[in-house]
N, C-alpha and C positions, 0 to 999 in steps of 0.2 A: 383680689380684683377679678377672679373668675366670675363671681356673681354679677359684678358691674358689667363686664364684657358680654356675658350672656344676655343681660338686660338690653344692652345696645343692639345686639344681633336679633333678638326676638321682638323688640319694640315696634318695628314697622310692619309686622306680619309678613315679612319677606323670607324668613327662615323656615325652611321646610323640615329640617332635622338637624340635631347636633349629634356629634359622634366623638367617642374616645377622649374625653377630657381626663387627664391624668392626675392622680393623687386624691387621697381621701379629703383633705382640706378643701381642695378645689371643687370637688364634687359636692361637698356639703354646701357650697355656695351656689352651685348650678341646679342641682336636682329639685329643690323646692320651687325655683323659678320655672323650670320647664314643666313641672307638674301643674303649677298654677296656670301657666299660659297654654297648656295643652300641646306643647311642642315635643315630638318624639325625641328621646335621648337614647341613642344606641351605644352600648359597649363602654360604660364608664370604666376607666382603668382604675379600679379599686375593688377590693374584696371586702370592704368594711360592712359588717352586719348592720351597723346603724344606718346604712344607706339602702337597705333592702327591706321594704315594707309591703305588706299585702295590698295596701290601698293605693299603691303607685300604678297608675294606668298608662303612663307615657315613658317610663324608664325601663329599658330592656338590657339586663345584664347578660353578658355572654361568657363570663368566666366564673369559676367557683368562688364562693365566699372565703374570707380568711378563716372563718370558723370551720368550713369544710376542709381547708388545707391543714389547719392545726390538728384536727381530729385524725385525718389520714396520716400525717407525718408521725404524730405521737403513737398512734396505733402500731405503725411499722416499727418504731423504736422499742415499744413494749414487746412486740412479737420477737424482737432480737434479744430480749432479756434484759434490756436497759431499764432500770427502775429509779436510780437516783439522778434526778434531772434538775438542771439549772435553766433559767430563762434569762436571756439577755434581750432587753426590749428598748426600743427608742423612747427617749423621754419626751414624748408628745402624745397627742390624742390617738394617733394610729398605734403606736407601741403599746400604750396602756389598754386599748381595746383588745388587741391580740393577746396581751398578757392575761386578761380576764378569760378569754377563750382557752388559753393554755391551762390556767388554774382549774377551770371546770373539767377539762379533759383529764388532767392529772387525777383528780378525784374519782372520776368515772373509771379510769384504767388502773387505779390503785398504784399510781406512780408516787415516789417520794420526792417532793420538792426540796432541793438543797439551797435554794436561794433565787431571788429575782433581782436582777441587776440592771439599773437604768443607765443606758448609754446616751451620752450627750448627742444632740442632733448633729453637731459638727464633728463628732467622734473624738473630741479632745481628751476624753478620759478612757479611750480604748485600751491602752496599756494597763491602767489601773484595774479596769473591769476584768481583763484577762487574768491578772494576778488573783483577783477576788474569786473568780470562778474556779481557778485551780486550787486555791485554798479551801474552797467548799467541797472538794473531792467529788465533783460531779461525774457521773457515769456517762452522761450525754448532755448535750446543750440544745435547747430550742431557741432560735433567734427570731425576734420580731423587729427587724431592723431593715434599713434600706441603704443602698449605694455605698458611697465612700465611708460612711460611718461604720458600716459592717467591716470594711477592710481594716479600719483602725483598730478593731478588736480582734479580728481573725488572724491577722499577720502575727502579732505578738503571742497569741494563744498557740498558733501552729509551731512557733519556734520552740516552745516549751513542751507541748502536748500534741505532736503531729498526728496521732491516731485517734484522738478523742472524737467520737461521733457528734456531728452537728447536723441538724435539720432546721429548716425555717420556712417561712412563707415565700411565695414565688417572687416577691419584689425585693428579697434580701440583697441581691447583687444587681448591679447594672453592668452591661457588657463592657464599659470602659474600665471596670475594675478587674476583669478577668486576667489581663496580662500581669498585673501586680501580684495577684494571688498565685498564678502559675509560676512566676519567677521565684516567689517565696517558697513554694512547695518543692521546686527543683533544688533550691538551696538547702532544704532539709534532708532530702532523699540521699 
């Protein structure tokens, strides 16, 4: 509905600028419209590379792309000596796009992928994914997930492997999930 809502807002030539639409899917609906209508769109809250094109004249990104985040995080993990990496990705367009970025970066950094694991959008398979990652003997994990689904995976993982390094994109957690993770980590320590 983001595209429909943006159409309503820009339809009467009364909208000066749009700002901070959150989410890759929502921005996929808005950016083509704002570009077509010539309405400035500042700070889409997404790092999706698919939404960053050189021909965009009215879209102004103010955050790094997920590609940039993936490269930076995986480079840091490689510099720490972590080579056997698993990727846990959200089973949607966002997760699959970031997974491709991770796979390209693995190759460039000569990291060994031990598996790519699809986490359900609602997190319902989080416990199973944690078990699969542990069985794969990952030396580190890169997560391309968001919000509560992340928690559904990280909590069972941390009870079994509290020190396993995890890195991910900036949207991996939402602040409302911090207390749950904090309580879980206290329970492990």
